[in-house]
C-alpha positions as CSV (number, residue, x, y, z in Angstrom):
1,M,0.0,0.0,-0.1
2,A,1.7,3.3,-1.0
3,A,1.8,5.6,1.4
4,W,0.3,9.1,1.3
5,T,-0.6,12.5,3.5
6,V,-3.7,14.9,2.6
7,L,-3.3,18.0,4.7
8,L,-6.8,20.1,5.6
9,F,-7.3,22.8,8.2
10,I,-10.7,22.2,10.1
11,I,-11.5,25.6,11.5
12,C,-13.9,25.5,14.0
13,S,-14.9,28.7,15.9
14,D,-17.5,30.0,18.5
15,G,-16.8,33.4,16.7
16,P,-16.7,35.1,13.4
17,I,-14.2,33.6,10.9
18,D,-12.0,35.6,8.5
19,E,-12.1,33.1,5.6
20,A,-9.5,35.8,3.6
21,V,-6.5,34.9,6.4
22,F,-6.8,31.4,5.1
23,H,-6.8,31.9,1.6
24,D,-3.7,30.1,0.8
25,L,-4.6,27.2,2.6
26,P,-6.6,23.9,2.4
27,Y,-9.5,24.4,5.0
28,V,-12.7,23.9,5.6
29,K,-14.9,25.4,8.1
30,G,-16.8,22.8,10.9
31,L,-20.5,22.8,10.8
32,G,-21.1,25.3,13.2
33,T,-22.8,23.1,16.1
34,E,-21.0,22.8,19.3
35,I,-21.3,19.2,19.2
36,E,-20.7,18.7,15.5
37,D,-17.7,20.5,15.6
38,L,-16.5,18.9,19.0
39,F,-16.5,15.0,17.4
40,T,-15.3,16.3,14.0
41,L,-12.2,17.8,16.0
42,A,-12.2,14.5,17.7
43,A,-11.8,12.4,14.5
44,T,-8.8,14.5,13.2
45,D,-5.1,13.3,13.5
46,V,-3.9,16.3,15.7
47,I,-5.4,19.7,17.3
48,I,-3.7,22.8,17.3
49,G,-5.4,25.8,19.3
50,A,-6.2,27.9,22.2
51,H,-5.9,26.0,25.5
52,S,-9.3,25.2,26.7
53,T,-11.3,22.1,28.0
54,Y,-13.0,22.5,24.8
55,G,-10.2,21.3,22.7
56,T,-8.9,19.1,25.6
57,L,-12.2,17.0,25.6
58,A,-12.0,16.7,21.9
59,A,-8.4,15.3,22.1
60,Y,-9.5,13.2,24.7
61,F,-12.5,11.7,22.9
62,G,-10.1,11.4,19.8
63,N,-7.0,9.9,21.7
64,I,-5.1,12.5,19.6
65,P,-2.4,15.0,20.4
66,F,-3.6,18.6,21.3
67,Y,-0.8,21.4,20.7
68,T,-2.1,24.5,22.0
69,F,-0.7,28.2,22.5
70,S,-1.2,31.6,23.8
71,R,-2.0,34.4,21.7
72,E,-0.2,37.2,23.9
73,H,2.9,34.7,24.6
74,M,3.3,33.1,21.0
75,N,6.8,33.4,19.0
76,W,6.1,31.3,15.6
77,E,10.0,31.4,15.6
78,S,10.4,29.1,18.8
79,P,8.6,25.8,19.0
80,D,9.4,26.0,23.0
81,N,6.1,28.1,23.3
82,I,3.7,24.8,21.7
83,F,3.3,22.1,24.2
84,L,1.6,19.2,23.5
85,M,-1.1,18.2,26.2
């Protein structure tokens, strides 16, 4: 069997999503309800998001890694600011 990888970002938010920010990325928006987004995230390979119980719960249900960040402390040049839950 050939190995292949598909990269797709699934953007879930309880607020408005500025789609122009993601125009160069392969992405889809979540379905929009809390429970549908929760289980959509749980079905992914990894979650990247703000440190929250919502993301933690989705990672727990999916038994997947959860990489968190804090907006005010995020330094994209240094991976030390990203940690695994």
